[in-house]
N, C-alpha and C positions, 0 to 999 in steps of 0.2 A: 676851434673851441669844442671840447667834449660836452655833449648835452648832459644836463644835470639829471642824475638818476633818481627815481622816486625813493623816498626813505622807506624803512621797514614798516612804519605805521601806515603810510599811504598804500603800500602794497597789500597789507592785511585788510585795510578798508575796502580796497578794490576786490580782493578775493571774497570778502563777506558779501559785498554787493552782488557779485556774480553768482554766488551760491544761492542767494535769495531769488534772483531773477530766474535761475535754472529751476529751482524748486517750484516757483510760482507757475512757470510755463508747463512743467511736467505734471503738476497736480491738476491744472485746468484741463489738459488734454486727457488725463486719466479719469478724473472725477467730475468734470464739468465746473463751470465757473461758479454756480450756486453753492456747490459743496466745498469750494476752495476758500479757506479763511486765512486771515493773518496768522492765527495760531498754528494752523496746519503747515503753512509755508515756513514759519519760523522753526517749527519742530523738525521739518524735513531738512532745513538748512543748518540745524543744530545751533540755533541762537535763540535768545529770548524774544518775546513779542515787543518788549521795550526796545531792544536793539533794532528790530524791524523798522520802527518809526524814526530811528536815527537816519534811515536811508530813504524811506518812501512814506508818502502820506496815506496811500491806499493800496489794496492788493492789486488794483488795476494798474497802478503806476509800476509796481514790481513786475507784473506780467509784461508790460510794454518796455520796461527798462527806462522809464522817463526820469530824467534828471535835469534840473534847471541849469542852464549854462551861465557862467559869470561873464557878462558882457562888459568886461573891463576895457579901459582905454587901450591897453596893450593888445587885447583880443581884437578890438575893432580896427586898430592900426594894421595888425597882421592880415585881417580880412580884406581891408581896402587895398593893401599892397598886393595880396594874392590875386585880387580881381581888378587890378589896375587896367583901365581901358574898357571895362564892362560898363554898360549903361545901368541906370538906376534900377530897372526891373530885374535884370540878370543878377546884379549885386544883392538886391533885397531877397530874391528867391534863394540865392546861395546861402545867405545868412540864415534864413528860416529852415532850409533843409539840413543845415548843420545841427540844428536843435533836434531833428528827428533821427539822426544817425544811430544813437544807441538802440532805437526801436527797430531799425531795419537792417543793421549790420551785425556782425559777429557770426562766424561760421557755425559754431556749435548750436546756437539758438535760432539762426535765421529761418530755417524751414519750419521749425516748430511754431515760431511767432507768426509766420504767414498763415499757418493752419489755424491758429487761435483767432487771428483777425478775420479769417474767412468764416469761421463759425460764429464769431461774436463781433460783427461790424460796429456795434454801438461803442466798442472800446475806442474808436477814433475820437469820440467825444473827450477823452482824457487829454488829447493834444489841445483841444479848445480850452480846456481848463488850464493847462500849462501856459498857453499864450495869454490867457486872461490874467493869470497870476503874475506873469512877467510883463504886463502891458506897459508899464512906465518905462522899464528898461528897454523893451523892444521899440517903443515909439521914439525914445531917445536915440537908439542905435540906427533906426531908419532915418531919423533926422540927420544923423551924421553922414549916412550914405548920400542923402540929398545934397547936403552942403559940399561934400567931396566932389560932386558932379558940377559944382559951381552954381547951383540953383539956390536962391533964397528959400528957406523952408521954415514953416511954422508947425506947431503941433497938429493942427487939423490936417495939413497935407501929409504929414508923416503917418497919421492914423489911417487916412484913406488908402495910402500906398500899402501899409501893413495889412489892412483888411483885404485888399484886392489880391496881393501876393500870397497871403496866408490861406485864403480860400482856394486859390489855384493849387497850392501845394497839397492841401488836404484832399482835394478832388482827385488829383493825379495819383497820390498814394493809394487812395481807395480803389481807383481804377486799376492800378498796378496789382493790387492784391486780388481783385476780381478776375484779372486775366491769368492768375496763377503765379504771379511774381516770377515769371520765367525770364523777363528782361533784367539785365544788370541794374543794381540800385542807382548807378551813376546816370541812368537815363531819366530819373525822376526830375532832376533839376532842369535839364533842357526842355522837357515836356511841359513843366509848369511855367517856365519862362515863355515858351511859345504860346501857351494858352492865354497868358496875360496880354501878350503883344497882339494876338489875334483879336481879343475882345476890345482892346483899345483902338485898333484900326476900325472895327465895326461901329464904334460909338463916336469916333472923331469926325 
């Protein structure tokens, strides 16, 4: 079966999003985060400020390329199939790192974003906001991971697992940036998984 190609409207939306992200990162590196505004990002990307807010809530989200994933049943089924055989820690960490991928991937913006994060580490807080905004979806998704493992799961257990794995992912990404982001991005997931497992062993 030939994969369905994105329509013209979807391609234009993705192009506009990328222009906004590129403008945001470029302006921050040139002018500093304090002098980078939604208006200046929009003007550089040749769109209106109103259009900006169709894509991002804040300038920080544009800088990082944050976008909320749609954790649909199909998305979760594909995730579980791809990580068949993984334990609940590995599967949960993989789910969370997939939310970060727009922030740490992309050849053209990769090095620039790393430099922005190095200069402004407080931007990591935007990922906390993202996860808070998606908390109900994420808790439900982690509950699905738990049930797929054959474990009975309630909301409290899913919330604890989400908090533990989410904290590990944020810590490892910050460490990765502090180290100069020289390691491939695909090392983030196993490092975060190992961190959670090590902690669980120490407290068990």
